[in-house]
N, C-alpha and C positions, 0 to 999 in steps of 0.2 A: 652676604659675612665682608665685610673690608676689616682696615688694617682699626681703625677703632675699638670694631666689635673681638677682632681678635688678641689685641692688646688689654683690653678689660677681663675677659674671660683668662688669659695667659700671668694676669693679674691675684686673681681670683684662683685662680689652682697656687699660688703665693702666700693666699694665703691659704686653704686652705692643710696646706704642707705646716707655715707656722703653727694651726693652732692644731696637729697630728705629730708629736714628738717624733715618733718613730717613724713617719717617712719622710722626715725632716734628717732628724740624723742619716739614715740614709742617703738620700741626697747628698749630702752635703757627703759621706763618703765616698763616694761612684763622681760624684764632680770632682771635689778635691777644694770647694769654694770655705771660705768659712767663715764662719757667720754674720761678724761683721763686714764682710767682704760680698756677701748675697745681699741687706741690708743699703750698701753701699750703690750695687748695683739693680737695686730691682726696678728703675725704671729701664734700665737700657732692654733694646732690644733684642739681641745675643743669650740674658742673661733666662729675658723670657720665653723662649726662643728651647734651651734645655731643659727647660723646667716644664712648660709643652714634650720633650721628649721623653720625655721623665715621666713623665703620668702618662705616656703614650709605650710603655716599652713594657707596659703590666696592668694583663687589660682587668684583676682586679683591685688595680691602684686603677683604675679610671670609669671602672663604669662607679662603681660606690665616689666617689670626688666626682665625677659629671653629673649624681643622683642625686649630689648636698649640690646642685648649682642649679636640678632640671631640666639640664641642657641636654638632646644626646653627641653619647659617645665622635658622633661621625662629626660635633659641629669643629669639636679638638681637632678633630686634626684640618679641620679648613683653615683652623689657625691656626696653626702651627704654619699650613701652604703659605701666612701673608705674612711671615716674621722670618728673619735672614737664618741662613743656609740652610735651608730647607731640602724635607730627599720629591723625587721627582722618580716615581708615581709615588702619592705621599700615603701613609701610612693606608687608613683606613679609603674603599670605595668612597 
């Protein structure tokens, strides 16, 4: 996994969120970001990291998203480690 791959996964997560109103609204409420600000910051690595954090915080949401893009959940955790503000140790082994 490299930075570009991590960014693609995060953008896929953003797209998944945009296609699922309930997930999007919950993210907006939790993060406090307004829809227009999210749209404007979609390429910001900090925003992408926040989106991956959101998916990693809920197993059901994580599995649903990973299944939709045919990626193992540990790959999402690895992608998160490459974006700003990563926690150590990673979310998943």
